[in-house]
C-alpha positions in Angstrom: -0.7 20.6 -22.4 -1.6 17.7 -20.2 -1.6 17.3 -16.4 -1.5 13.7 -15.0 -2.8 13.1 -11.6 -2.6 9.8 -9.5 -5.9 10.8 -7.7 -9.2 10.3 -9.4 -10.7 13.0 -7.3 -7.8 15.4 -8.3 -9.4 15.9 -11.7 -12.4 17.6 -10.1 -10.4 19.4 -7.4 -8.1 20.9 -9.9 -11.0 22.0 -12.1 -13.0 23.6 -9.2 -9.9 25.2 -7.5 -7.7 26.3 -10.4 -9.8 26.0 -13.5 -7.7 23.1 -14.9 -9.4 21.5 -17.9 -6.8 19.1 -19.2 -6.1 16.8 -16.3 -6.0 13.0 -16.9 -6.0 10.4 -14.2 -3.2 7.7 -14.2 -2.8 5.2 -11.3 0.3 4.6 -9.4 2.6 1.9 -10.4 5.6 -0.2 -9.2 9.2 0.2 -10.4 10.4 -3.3 -11.7 14.0 -2.3 -11.0 13.2 -1.5 -7.2 10.0 -3.3 -6.1 11.1 -6.7 -7.0 11.5 -10.2 -5.4 14.9 -10.3 -3.6 16.3 -13.2 -1.4 16.6 -12.1 2.3 19.1 -13.6 4.4 19.3 -14.3 8.0 20.3 -10.7 8.8 17.5 -9.2 6.7 14.9 -11.5 8.4 16.2 -10.5 11.8 15.7 -6.9 11.0 12.5 -6.9 8.8 10.8 -10.2 9.7 7.4 -9.9 11.4 3.9 -11.1 11.3 2.5 -7.9 9.8 3.9 -4.6 8.8 2.8 -1.2 7.8 5.2 1.0 5.7 4.1 4.7 5.3 3.9 8.1 6.8 2.0 8.6 10.1 -1.4 9.9 10.2 -4.0 9.9 13.0 -6.2 7.4 11.2 -3.4 4.9 10.6 -2.2 5.3 14.3 -5.8 4.7 15.4 -6.3 1.6 13.3 -3.0 0.1 14.0 -3.3 0.7 17.7 -6.6 -1.2 17.6 -5.1 -4.0 15.7 -2.3 -4.3 18.3 -4.7 -4.1 21.2 -6.9 -6.8 19.9 -4.0 -9.0 18.9 -1.3 -8.2 21.5 1.0 -11.1 20.5 1.1 -9.9 16.9 4.7 -9.0 15.8 3.8 -5.7 14.1 6.4 -3.5 12.6 5.7 0.2 11.5 8.2 1.8 9.3 8.0 5.4 7.9 8.2 9.2 8.6 6.5 11.1 11.5 5.7 8.1 13.6 7.3 10.0 16.5 3.9 11.8 16.7 2.2 8.6 17.8 1.0 8.7 21.4 -0.7 5.2 21.4 1.0 3.1 24.1 0.2 -0.2 22.3 2.3 0.9 19.2 5.4 2.1 20.7 7.2 -1.2 20.5 6.2 -1.6 16.9 7.4 1.7 15.7 10.8 1.4 13.9 11.6 5.1 13.9 12.6 5.6 10.3 11.4 5.2 6.7 12.9 2.6 4.5 13.5 3.0 0.7 14.9 1.1 -2.3 16.1 -2.5 -1.8 15.3 -2.3 2.1 11.7 -1.5 1.2 11.5 -4.5 -1.1 13.1 -6.7 1.5 10.7 -5.5 4.3 7.7 -6.2 2.2 8.9 -9.8 1.5 9.9 -10.4 5.2 6.5 -9.5 6.5 3.8 -12.2 6.4 1.1 -9.6 6.0 1.6 -6.1 4.3 -1.1 -3.6 5.2 -2.4 -1.0 2.9 -4.2 1.6 5.0 -4.9 4.8 3.1 -4.5 8.4 4.2 -7.6 10.2 5.3 -8.8 13.4 3.6 -6.6 16.4 4.0 -7.4 20.1 3.8 -8.1 21.3 0.2 -8.9 17.7 -1.1 -12.5 16.4 -1.6 -11.5 12.8 -0.6 -9.0 10.7 1.2 -6.7 8.5 -0.8 -8.5 5.7 -2.7 -5.2 4.1 -3.9 -1.6 4.8 -3.0 1.8 3.8 -4.4 1.8 1.0 -1.7 -1.2 -0.5 -3.6 1.2 -1.6 -6.3 4.6 -1.7 -4.5 3.6 -4.5 -2.2 2.4 -6.9 -4.9 5.2 -5.7 -7.3 7.7 -6.8 -4.5 5.9 -10.1 -4.2 4.3 -9.3 -0.9 1.0 -10.6 0.5 -1.3 -7.6 0.6 -4.2 -6.7 2.9 -5.6 -3.4 1.6 -8.3 -1.0 2.6 -11.4 -1.6 0.4 -13.2 1.0 -1.7 -14.7 1.1 -5.2 -11.4 2.1 -6.7 -8.9 -0.1 -4.8 -10.6 -3.3 -5.7 -10.4 -2.5 -9.5 -6.7 -3.4 -9.8 -6.4 -6.8 -7.9 -9.1 -9.6 -7.8 -10.5 -9.8 -4.2 -9.4 -12.9 -2.3 -7.5 -14.1 -5.5 -4.7 -11.5 -5.9 -5.1 -9.5 -2.8 -7.3 -9.2 0.3 -9.3 -6.2 1.2 -11.0 -4.9 4.5 -13.5 -2.3 5.5 -12.5 -0.5 8.7 -10.5 -1.6 11.7 -12.8 -4.4 12.7 -12.5 -6.3 9.5 -8.7 -5.5 9.5 -8.4 -7.3 12.7 -10.5 -10.1 11.6 -8.6 -10.6 8.3 -5.1 -10.6 10.0 -6.2 -13.3 12.3 -7.6 -15.3 9.5 -4.7 -15.0 7.0 -1.9 -15.1 9.4 -3.0 -18.6 10.5 -3.2 -19.9 6.8 0.2 -19.6 5.2 -0.8 -21.7 2.3 -3.7 -19.4 1.2 -1.3 -16.3 1.8 1.3 -17.8 -0.6 -1.3 -18.6 -3.3 -2.7 -14.9 -3.1 0.8 -13.5 -2.9 1.9 -15.3 -6.1 -1.2 -14.3 -8.0 -0.9 -10.8 -6.9 2.7 -10.6 -8.1 1.9 -12.0 -11.5 -0.9 -9.5 -11.9 1.3 -6.7 -10.9 3.9 -7.6 -13.5 1.2 -8.0 -16.1 -0.6 -4.7 -15.6 0.9 -2.3 -13.0 4.5 -1.5 -13.8 5.7 2.1 -14.3 6.4 0.8 -17.9 2.8 0.2 -18.4 1.8 3.6 -17.0 4.4 5.3 -19.3 2.8 3.6 -22.1 -0.6 5.2 -21.1 1.0 8.6 -20.9 2.6 8.2 -24.4 -0.9 7.1 -25.8 -2.5 10.2 -24.4 0.2 12.4 -25.9 0.0 10.7 -29.3 -3.9 11.2 -29.3 -3.5 14.8 -28.3 -1.2 15.3 -31.2 
C-alpha cells in the first residue's frame, strides 16, 4: 500500500524504473537504544581515540577524499572503520584503516572517542539518479553525541543548523580546511556537539520516524 524510501531521489527512480506511484520519503534516524552517549574508559579510548574518524563502507570517492585529508595533514590521527577497505590502494591511508566494521556499543563508543566524525557520502551508483544526500551516519553521529563534520548539499543542511548543531563542507579542500579549524578549537567543538545531540534527540530518533510512518498510514486509511 505504501513504500517508504530513505532517499528523496528514490521516489523518482522507482516511478521511472518500476512504475511505483505510492512511494513516500522518510529520513534515516538514530536508535536511542544503540546510538547514545556512553562513558568510554581507558581501554576504549586506547582503541577508538583519534583526532578524526570515518565509519562506513569503502568507495573510491571516500578513499580519494580521505587520502587527500591525510596527505595534507600527515600528523592527523585518522581512523577508518568499515567494510571493504581492503580495496584501498592509497598509501597515505594504510595506517589509518582499521580493517573491520564496528556496530552496536562499539560504534557509539568510536563516535564519542573521535574528536571529529566525518560524514562523507557515497557517490552515485549504477541504476540511481543521484549519490547519497543523507545517510544513516547523518543522524547516528549526533545521536551518539559526536561532533559531526558532514558533506554539504541542499538536503543534508535541512536537519542540523550549520555551524550551530553540525559543521558542513563542500569537497575535499573545504574538508581539509574545516578539520584544521575545528580540531584546534575544542571549546567550539564541544558547543556544537552538545547542540547537535539535543537536536537529534528532539527531532531525529527512530521513534520520531515511526510516528511519521503511522501518520501516513492513518491518513491513507
